[in-house]
Every structure is written in C-alpha cells, then in structure tokens.
FIPAGU-138825 format. One record per residue (C-alpha): residue in three letters; residue number from 1; x, y, z negated; chain. Coordinates in nm, 2 decimals, always signed. Last residue first. Layout:
BEGIN
ATOM  type  seq       X       Y       Z  mol
ATOM   ALA  NUM       X       Y       Z    A
...
//
This chain:
BEGIN
ATOM  type  seq       X       Y       Z  mol
ATOM   GLY  125   +1.97   -0.41   +3.37    A
ATOM   TYR  124   +1.83   -0.14   +3.15    A
ATOM   ASP  123   +1.62   +0.15   +3.28    A
ATOM   LYS  122   +1.52   +0.45   +3.07    A
ATOM   TRP  121   +1.24   +0.68   +3.16    A
ATOM   GLU  120   +1.13   +0.98   +2.95    A
ATOM   VAL  119   +0.86   +1.25   +3.01    A
ATOM   LEU  118   +0.62   +1.06   +3.23    A
ATOM   ILE  117   +0.29   +1.24   +3.25    A
ATOM   GLY  116   -0.01   +1.05   +3.12    A
ATOM   ASN  115   -0.19   +1.35   +2.95    A
ATOM   ASP  114   -0.07   +1.25   +2.60    A
ATOM   ASN  113   +0.29   +1.26   +2.71    A
ATOM   PHE  112   +0.44   +0.95   +2.85    A
ATOM   ARG  111   +0.74   +0.74   +2.75    A
ATOM   MET  110   +0.87   +0.47   +2.98    A
ATOM   VAL  109   +1.11   +0.19   +2.89    A
ATOM   SER  108   +1.20   -0.01   +3.21    A
ATOM   CYS  107   +1.36   -0.35   +3.16    A
ATOM   LEU  106   +1.51   -0.44   +3.49    A
ATOM   ARG  105   +1.60   -0.75   +3.67    A
ATOM   LEU  104   +1.81   -0.63   +3.97    A
ATOM   ARG  103   +1.79   -0.78   +4.31    A
ATOM   VAL  102   +2.02   -0.61   +4.57    A
ATOM   GLU  101   +2.00   -0.77   +4.91    A
ATOM   ILE  100   +2.31   -0.78   +5.12    A
ATOM   GLY   99   +2.30   -0.58   +5.45    A
ATOM   THR   98   +2.55   -0.31   +5.35    A
ATOM   THR   97   +2.69   -0.38   +5.00    A
ATOM   GLY   96   +2.54   -0.28   +4.67    A
ATOM   PHE   95   +2.58   -0.09   +4.35    A
ATOM   GLY   94   +2.93   -0.02   +4.23    A
ATOM   PRO   93   +3.00   +0.17   +4.55    A
ATOM   ILE   92   +2.69   +0.20   +4.77    A
ATOM   ASP   91   +2.78   +0.05   +5.11    A
ATOM   VAL   90   +2.52   +0.15   +5.37    A
ATOM   THR   89   +2.19   +0.02   +5.48    A
ATOM   PRO   88   +2.14   -0.13   +5.14    A
ATOM   THR   87   +1.88   -0.41   +5.10    A
ATOM   GLY   86   +1.62   -0.37   +4.83    A
ATOM   CYS   85   +1.49   -0.51   +4.51    A
ATOM   TRP   84   +1.38   -0.40   +4.16    A
ATOM   TYR   83   +1.27   -0.70   +3.95    A
ATOM   SER   82   +1.04   -0.65   +3.66    A
ATOM   GLU   81   +1.01   -0.61   +3.29    A
ATOM   ARG   80   +0.79   -0.31   +3.19    A
ATOM   ILE   79   +0.79   -0.13   +2.86    A
ATOM   VAL   78   +0.52   +0.13   +2.81    A
ATOM   PHE   77   +0.55   +0.39   +2.53    A
ATOM   ASN   76   +0.28   +0.65   +2.45    A
ATOM   GLY   75   +0.14   +0.43   +2.16    A
ATOM   SER   74   +0.28   +0.09   +2.20    A
ATOM   ALA   73   +0.26   -0.08   +2.54    A
ATOM   MET   72   +0.39   -0.41   +2.68    A
ATOM   VAL   71   +0.41   -0.51   +3.04    A
ATOM   ARG   70   +0.56   -0.85   +3.15    A
ATOM   GLU   69   +0.66   -1.01   +3.47    A
ATOM   PRO   68   +0.60   -0.69   +3.66    A
ATOM   PRO   67   +0.50   -0.69   +4.02    A
ATOM   GLN   66   +0.81   -0.62   +4.23    A
ATOM   PHE   65   +0.97   -0.27   +4.22    A
ATOM   LEU   64   +1.07   -0.15   +4.56    A
ATOM   ARG   63   +1.36   -0.07   +4.79    A
ATOM   ASP   62   +1.29   -0.13   +5.16    A
ATOM   PRO   61   +1.45   +0.20   +5.27    A
ATOM   MET   60   +1.77   +0.14   +5.09    A
ATOM   TYR   59   +2.03   +0.41   +5.15    A
ATOM   SER   58   +1.87   +0.64   +5.40    A
ATOM   ALA   57   +1.51   +0.74   +5.35    A
ATOM   ALA   56   +1.39   +0.56   +5.04    A
ATOM   PHE   55   +1.73   +0.59   +4.87    A
ATOM   ALA   54   +1.76   +0.96   +4.95    A
ATOM   GLU   53   +1.40   +1.02   +4.84    A
ATOM   MET   52   +1.46   +0.86   +4.50    A
ATOM   THR   51   +1.79   +1.05   +4.45    A
ATOM   GLU   50   +1.62   +1.39   +4.53    A
ATOM   LEU   49   +1.32   +1.29   +4.32    A
ATOM   LEU   48   +1.54   +1.24   +4.02    A
ATOM   ASP   47   +1.72   +1.57   +4.07    A
ATOM   GLU   46   +1.39   +1.75   +4.12    A
ATOM   ARG   45   +1.24   +1.60   +3.80    A
ATOM   ARG   44   +1.53   +1.73   +3.59    A
ATOM   LYS   43   +1.73   +1.58   +3.31    A
ATOM   VAL   42   +1.92   +1.32   +3.51    A
ATOM   ALA   41   +2.12   +1.00   +3.43    A
ATOM   TYR   40   +2.31   +0.74   +3.64    A
ATOM   ASN   39   +2.59   +0.52   +3.51    A
ATOM   ARG   38   +2.45   +0.21   +3.68    A
ATOM   ASN   37   +2.44   -0.01   +3.36    A
ATOM   PHE   36   +2.22   +0.25   +3.20    A
ATOM   HIS   35   +1.97   +0.40   +3.44    A
ATOM   ALA   34   +1.88   +0.72   +3.27    A
ATOM   MET   33   +1.58   +0.96   +3.30    A
ATOM   ASP   32   +1.49   +1.24   +3.07    A
ATOM   ILE   31   +1.21   +1.43   +3.26    A
ATOM   ASP   30   +1.23   +1.81   +3.24    A
ATOM   PRO   29   +0.98   +1.88   +3.51    A
ATOM   ALA   28   +0.76   +1.60   +3.38    A
ATOM   LEU   27   +0.69   +1.33   +3.63    A
ATOM   LEU   26   +0.34   +1.22   +3.75    A
ATOM   SER   25   +0.27   +1.51   +3.99    A
ATOM   ARG   24   +0.61   +1.46   +4.16    A
ATOM   LEU   23   +0.53   +1.10   +4.21    A
ATOM   THR   22   +0.21   +1.18   +4.38    A
ATOM   VAL   21   +0.38   +1.41   +4.63    A
ATOM   PHE   20   +0.67   +1.16   +4.66    A
ATOM   ASP   19   +0.45   +0.88   +4.79    A
ATOM   LYS   18   +0.73   +0.64   +4.89    A
ATOM   ALA   17   +0.47   +0.36   +4.86    A
ATOM   ASN   16   +0.68   +0.17   +4.61    A
ATOM   TYR   15   +0.73   +0.49   +4.40    A
ATOM   ALA   14   +0.36   +0.57   +4.42    A
ATOM   ALA   13   +0.27   +0.22   +4.30    A
ATOM   ILE   12   +0.53   +0.25   +4.02    A
ATOM   LEU   11   +0.37   +0.58   +3.90    A
ATOM   LYS   10   +0.02   +0.44   +3.92    A
ATOM   ASN    9   +0.12   +0.13   +3.73    A
ATOM   SER    8   +0.29   +0.34   +3.46    A
ATOM   ALA    7   -0.03   +0.55   +3.42    A
ATOM   ALA    6   -0.24   +0.24   +3.40    A
ATOM   VAL    5   -0.02   +0.11   +3.12    A
ATOM   PHE    4   -0.05   +0.45   +2.95    A
ATOM   ASP    3   -0.43   +0.44   +2.95    A
ATOM   THR    2   -0.49   +0.80   +2.83    A
ATOM   MET    1   -0.75   +0.86   +2.56    A
//
C-alpha cells in the first residue's frame, strides 16, 4: 500500500529542490490544480510545471514550502498546513512586490492515485 504522506513529502522536497524531472514523474498528466485566493487553476501537468519553472527561474527563485506545521491523511488524501515563502524579483500583480518577502500560510489538499501520483492539488490561503 502506498504511503501517501511520504508521497506528499517527496513531491514537496522535489518542488523545493527545483527538481522538475522528479516533479513531472509525481504529477498526473491531467492534474486538477487550483490555488484559490490567487485565482490560478490548471488542468494539465505541463501548464503547472511551466508556472513552477517560471517562478523558480525568474519570478521568485528562493520560493519554497517550509516544513509543515500539520499533516493529516485519510485514504488517498493528504492535507498539509505550511508556509510558502519567497521574495519576488519582479512585481507580480495581486501577489507580491519586488524585494518584499511573500509569506503565505497554506492549507494544501492533495489527492493521490493508488500508485502515489498526485491527481488533484488545491491550495487555500
């Protein structure tokens, strides 16, 4: 049986390390991802990775999820409470100002398939 908390930890570690090869392998091609409060939603892994890579390379190179304050799991769902932080290198309208740290407390709801591949990711905060 898949350890879904371990799968979420592996995904976040790859995100923080900017390891997009590993991230690609952990995301379903038709992932359902939305960051409510930021008006962002995608239905394709490639669209999500394009955004993640742009933030990592250009908009907020130091972005990362801090260690979670709480992790809960039920079946294939994992809920993570953590801070996502970074300092924009450019103004990002509705999101952040150049040189001023962004620190968002997020509740991330992740749903995995039985093989530990992320099929749904919703961020609140």
